[in-house]
Biopython code that builds the backbone (N, CA, C, O; Angstrom):
import numpy as np
from Bio.PDB.StructureBuilder import StructureBuilder

atoms = [
    (1, "MET", "N", (0.820, -1.193, 0.000)),
    (1, "MET", "CA", (0.000, 0.000, 0.000)),
    (1, "MET", "C", (0.868, 1.262, 0.000)),
    (1, "MET", "O", (0.351, 2.364, 0.188)),
    (2, "ALA", "N", (2.149, 1.116, -0.204)),
    (2, "ALA", "CA", (3.051, 2.264, -0.185)),
    (2, "ALA", "C", (2.954, 3.113, -1.446)),
    (2, "ALA", "O", (3.569, 4.177, -1.510)),
    (3, "ASN", "N", (2.203, 2.674, -2.444)),
    (3, "ASN", "CA", (2.133, 3.436, -3.693)),
    (3, "ASN", "C", (0.800, 4.163, -3.870)),
    (3, "ASN", "O", (0.433, 4.507, -4.994)),
    (4, "LEU", "N", (0.080, 4.398, -2.790)),
    (4, "LEU", "CA", (-1.205, 5.092, -2.882)),
    (4, "LEU", "C", (-1.002, 6.599, -2.899)),
    (4, "LEU", "O", (-0.117, 7.126, -2.225)),
    (5, "VAL", "N", (-1.829, 7.286, -3.676)),
    (5, "VAL", "CA", (-1.766, 8.736, -3.790)),
    (5, "VAL", "C", (-3.174, 9.276, -3.612)),
    (5, "VAL", "O", (-4.120, 8.748, -4.196)),
    (6, "LEU", "N", (-3.320, 10.319, -2.815)),
    (6, "LEU", "CA", (-4.616, 10.947, -2.597)),
    (6, "LEU", "C", (-4.853, 12.002, -3.678)),
    (6, "LEU", "O", (-4.118, 12.985, -3.763)),
    (7, "VAL", "N", (-5.875, 11.794, -4.496)),
    (7, "VAL", "CA", (-6.262, 12.769, -5.524)),
    (7, "VAL", "C", (-7.771, 12.953, -5.464)),
    (7, "VAL", "O", (-8.495, 12.092, -4.966)),
    (8, "CYS", "N", (-8.231, 14.081, -5.977)),
    (8, "CYS", "CA", (-9.671, 14.336, -6.002)),
    (8, "CYS", "C", (-10.338, 13.415, -7.024)),
    (8, "CYS", "O", (-9.662, 12.784, -7.836)),
    (9, "SER", "N", (-11.646, 13.346, -6.976)),
    (9, "SER", "CA", (-12.410, 12.465, -7.859)),
    (9, "SER", "C", (-12.145, 12.769, -9.335)),
    (9, "SER", "O", (-11.993, 11.853, -10.143)),
    (10, "ARG", "N", (-12.090, 14.039, -9.678)),
    (10, "ARG", "CA", (-11.850, 14.434, -11.077)),
    (10, "ARG", "C", (-10.523, 13.883, -11.589)),
    (10, "ARG", "O", (-10.460, 13.306, -12.675)),
    (11, "HIS", "N", (-9.468, 14.063, -10.802)),
    (11, "HIS", "CA", (-8.152, 13.592, -11.242)),
    (11, "HIS", "C", (-8.040, 12.074, -11.151)),
    (11, "HIS", "O", (-7.317, 11.462, -11.938)),
    (12, "HIS", "N", (-8.734, 11.466, -10.216)),
    (12, "HIS", "CA", (-8.749, 10.006, -10.136)),
    (12, "HIS", "C", (-9.297, 9.417, -11.438)),
    (12, "HIS", "O", (-8.708, 8.501, -12.012)),
    (13, "HIS", "N", (-10.418, 9.949, -11.891)),
    (13, "HIS", "CA", (-11.023, 9.445, -13.128)),
    (13, "HIS", "C", (-10.139, 9.734, -14.339)),
    (13, "HIS", "O", (-10.031, 8.905, -15.243)),
    (14, "ARG", "N", (-9.515, 10.897, -14.358)),
    (14, "ARG", "CA", (-8.636, 11.237, -15.476)),
    (14, "ARG", "C", (-7.460, 10.267, -15.552)),
    (14, "ARG", "O", (-7.080, 9.849, -16.646)),
    (15, "LEU", "N", (-6.883, 9.907, -14.420)),
    (15, "LEU", "CA", (-5.734, 8.993, -14.420)),
    (15, "LEU", "C", (-6.098, 7.603, -14.930)),
    (15, "LEU", "O", (-5.216, 6.834, -15.312)),
    (16, "HIS", "N", (-7.381, 7.277, -14.939)),
    (16, "HIS", "CA", (-7.814, 5.973, -15.448)),
    (16, "HIS", "C", (-8.243, 6.033, -16.917)),
    (16, "HIS", "O", (-8.680, 5.026, -17.475)),
    (17, "GLN", "N", (-8.121, 7.203, -17.543)),
    (17, "GLN", "CA", (-8.413, 7.331, -18.969)),
    (17, "GLN", "C", (-7.220, 6.809, -19.771)),
    (17, "GLN", "O", (-6.088, 6.860, -19.291)),
    (18, "PRO", "N", (-7.461, 6.308, -20.987)),
    (18, "PRO", "CA", (-6.359, 5.801, -21.813)),
    (18, "PRO", "C", (-5.280, 6.865, -22.050)),
    (18, "PRO", "O", (-5.583, 8.023, -22.337)),
    (19, "GLY", "N", (-4.043, 6.454, -21.927)),
    (19, "GLY", "CA", (-2.913, 7.335, -22.212)),
    (19, "GLY", "C", (-2.360, 8.092, -21.027)),
    (19, "GLY", "O", (-1.278, 8.669, -21.123)),
    (20, "TRP", "N", (-3.071, 8.108, -19.910)),
    (20, "TRP", "CA", (-2.587, 8.790, -18.713)),
    (20, "TRP", "C", (-1.803, 7.801, -17.861)),
    (20, "TRP", "O", (-2.211, 6.652, -17.696)),
    (21, "HIS", "N", (-0.674, 8.256, -17.321)),
    (21, "HIS", "CA", (0.155, 7.395, -16.476)),
    (21, "HIS", "C", (0.640, 8.195, -15.275)),
    (21, "HIS", "O", (0.960, 9.378, -15.385)),
    (22, "ALA", "N", (0.688, 7.530, -14.135)),
    (22, "ALA", "CA", (1.204, 8.153, -12.919)),
    (22, "ALA", "C", (2.205, 7.204, -12.282)),
    (22, "ALA", "O", (2.018, 5.987, -12.272)),
    (23, "LYS", "N", (3.270, 7.788, -11.752)),
    (23, "LYS", "CA", (4.297, 6.985, -11.092)),
    (23, "LYS", "C", (4.715, 7.696, -9.817)),
    (23, "LYS", "O", (5.051, 8.880, -9.833)),
    (24, "LEU", "N", (4.692, 6.961, -8.713)),
    (24, "LEU", "CA", (5.118, 7.500, -7.431)),
    (24, "LEU", "C", (6.571, 7.117, -7.219)),
    (24, "LEU", "O", (6.902, 5.933, -7.153)),
    (25, "ARG", "N", (7.436, 8.109, -7.112)),
    (25, "ARG", "CA", (8.869, 7.891, -6.927)),
    (25, "ARG", "C", (9.183, 7.594, -5.460)),
    (25, "ARG", "O", (8.380, 7.898, -4.577)),
    (26, "PRO", "N", (10.350, 7.002, -5.200)),
    (26, "PRO", "CA", (10.726, 6.678, -3.813)),
    (26, "PRO", "C", (10.744, 7.890, -2.873)),
    (26, "PRO", "O", (10.535, 7.739, -1.670)),
    (27, "ASP", "N", (10.995, 9.098, -3.417)),
    (27, "ASP", "CA", (11.008, 10.292, -2.557)),
    (27, "ASP", "C", (9.612, 10.893, -2.390)),
    (27, "ASP", "O", (9.476, 12.003, -1.877)),
    (28, "ALA", "N", (8.574, 10.170, -2.819)),
    (28, "ALA", "CA", (7.163, 10.566, -2.722)),
    (28, "ALA", "C", (6.784, 11.639, -3.740)),
    (28, "ALA", "O", (5.724, 12.253, -3.614)),
    (29, "THR", "N", (7.624, 11.876, -4.743)),
    (29, "THR", "CA", (7.273, 12.753, -5.849)),
    (29, "THR", "C", (6.361, 11.981, -6.795)),
    (29, "THR", "O", (6.642, 10.832, -7.134)),
    (30, "LEU", "N", (5.282, 12.604, -7.215)),
    (30, "LEU", "CA", (4.361, 11.984, -8.163)),
    (30, "LEU", "C", (4.653, 12.531, -9.548)),
    (30, "LEU", "O", (4.680, 13.746, -9.742)),
    (31, "GLU", "N", (4.871, 11.643, -10.517)),
    (31, "GLU", "CA", (5.083, 12.038, -11.905)),
    (31, "GLU", "C", (3.880, 11.588, -12.723)),
    (31, "GLU", "O", (3.472, 10.428, -12.651)),
    (32, "VAL", "N", (3.318, 12.501, -13.494)),
    (32, "VAL", "CA", (2.143, 12.211, -14.317)),
    (32, "VAL", "C", (2.492, 12.520, -15.770)),
    (32, "VAL", "O", (3.110, 13.541, -16.070)),
    (33, "THR", "N", (2.084, 11.621, -16.666)),
    (33, "THR", "CA", (2.262, 11.815, -18.105)),
    (33, "THR", "C", (0.892, 11.749, -18.763)),
    (33, "THR", "O", (0.112, 10.834, -18.501)),
    (34, "ASP", "N", (0.602, 12.735, -19.629)),
    (34, "ASP", "CA", (-0.691, 12.749, -20.314)),
    (34, "ASP", "C", (-0.579, 12.049, -21.669)),
    (34, "ASP", "O", (0.520, 11.681, -22.084)),
    (35, "PRO", "N", (-1.699, 11.862, -22.359)),
    (35, "PRO", "CA", (-1.676, 11.146, -23.639)),
    (35, "PRO", "C", (-0.790, 11.800, -24.706)),
    (35, "PRO", "O", (-0.356, 11.123, -25.637)),
    (36, "ASP", "N", (-0.513, 13.107, -24.586)),
    (36, "ASP", "CA", (0.350, 13.796, -25.546)),
    (36, "ASP", "C", (1.828, 13.708, -25.178)),
    (36, "ASP", "O", (2.679, 14.242, -25.888)),
    (37, "GLY", "N", (2.134, 13.030, -24.063)),
    (37, "GLY", "CA", (3.522, 12.874, -23.641)),
    (37, "GLY", "C", (4.044, 13.987, -22.757)),
    (37, "GLY", "O", (5.228, 14.005, -22.422)),
    (38, "ARG", "N", (3.176, 14.921, -22.371)),
    (38, "ARG", "CA", (3.606, 15.991, -21.456)),
    (38, "ARG", "C", (3.739, 15.420, -20.052)),
    (38, "ARG", "O", (2.977, 14.539, -19.653)),
    (39, "HIS", "N", (4.725, 15.935, -19.301)),
    (39, "HIS", "CA", (5.016, 15.436, -17.954)),
    (39, "HIS", "C", (4.776, 16.530, -16.921)),
    (39, "HIS", "O", (5.058, 17.705, -17.156)),
    (40, "TRP", "N", (4.255, 16.120, -15.789)),
    (40, "TRP", "CA", (4.128, 16.978, -14.616)),
    (40, "TRP", "C", (4.672, 16.206, -13.430)),
    (40, "TRP", "O", (4.618, 14.977, -13.400)),
    (41, "SER", "N", (5.197, 16.935, -12.450)),
    (41, "SER", "CA", (5.627, 16.269, -11.221)),
    (41, "SER", "C", (5.356, 17.188, -10.040)),
    (41, "SER", "O", (5.337, 18.413, -10.162)),
    (42, "THR", "N", (5.151, 16.558, -8.908)),
    (42, "THR", "CA", (4.920, 17.288, -7.668)),
    (42, "THR", "C", (6.244, 17.448, -6.946)),
    (42, "THR", "O", (7.242, 16.825, -7.309)),
    (43, "SER", "N", (6.244, 18.275, -5.936)),
    (43, "SER", "CA", (7.408, 18.387, -5.061)),
    (43, "SER", "C", (7.291, 17.328, -3.982)),
    (43, "SER", "O", (6.183, 16.963, -3.590)),
    (44, "PRO", "N", (8.427, 16.827, -3.496)),
    (44, "PRO", "CA", (8.339, 15.875, -2.388)),
    (44, "PRO", "C", (7.684, 16.550, -1.186)),
    (44, "PRO", "O", (7.868, 17.748, -0.972)),
    (45, "PRO", "N", (6.926, 15.796, -0.407)),
    (45, "PRO", "CA", (6.292, 16.390, 0.774)),
    (45, "PRO", "C", (7.338, 16.858, 1.775)),
    (45, "PRO", "O", (8.391, 16.239, 1.933)),
    (46, "ARG", "N", (7.030, 17.956, 2.446)),
    (46, "ARG", "CA", (7.927, 18.448, 3.498)),
    (46, "ARG", "C", (7.747, 17.591, 4.736)),
    (46, "ARG", "O", (6.660, 17.082, 5.012)),
    (47, "ALA", "N", (8.817, 17.446, 5.461)),
    (47, "ALA", "CA", (8.750, 16.689, 6.714)),
    (47, "ALA", "C", (7.945, 17.489, 7.728)),
    (47, "ALA", "O", (8.170, 18.687, 7.906)),
    (48, "GLY", "N", (7.029, 16.836, 8.374)),
    (48, "GLY", "CA", (6.227, 17.489, 9.392)),
    (48, "GLY", "C", (6.876, 17.350, 10.761)),
    (48, "GLY", "O", (7.925, 16.720, 10.891)),
    (49, "PRO", "N", (6.266, 17.925, 11.768)),
    (49, "PRO", "CA", (6.819, 17.800, 13.117)),
    (49, "PRO", "C", (6.715, 16.361, 13.609)),
    (49, "PRO", "O", (5.809, 15.618, 13.231)),
    (50, "VAL", "N", (7.639, 15.998, 14.439)),
    (50, "VAL", "CA", (7.626, 14.660, 15.029)),
    (50, "VAL", "C", (6.596, 14.652, 16.147)),
    (50, "VAL", "O", (6.659, 15.472, 17.063)),
    (51, "LEU", "N", (5.651, 13.728, 16.072)),
    (51, "LEU", "CA", (4.631, 13.602, 17.114)),
    (51, "LEU", "C", (5.074, 12.534, 18.097)),
    (51, "LEU", "O", (5.402, 11.412, 17.712)),
    (52, "VAL", "N", (5.079, 12.890, 19.344)),
    (52, "VAL", "CA", (5.535, 11.951, 20.372)),
    (52, "VAL", "C", (4.360, 11.431, 21.144)),
    (52, "VAL", "O", (4.530, 10.625, 22.059)),
]
sb = StructureBuilder()
sb.init_structure("model")
sb.init_model(0)
sb.init_chain("A")
sb.init_seg("    ")
for serial, (resi, resn, name, xyz) in enumerate(atoms, 1):
    if name == "N":
        sb.init_residue(resn, " ", resi, " ")
    sb.init_atom(name, np.array(xyz, "f"), 0.0, 1.0, " ", f" {name:<3s}", serial, name[0])
structure = sb.get_structure()
């Protein structure tokens, strides 16, 4: 379950359309490719405070 990504309903459905691809990198960066071959990526999440 380490490869799950939280997206809104609109983007969830879009990622399941033909030609769309998403890849979660080890640093938690999400890379998305659309049917035209354009790429987008997110920034890695910032570390939050340590909860004790």
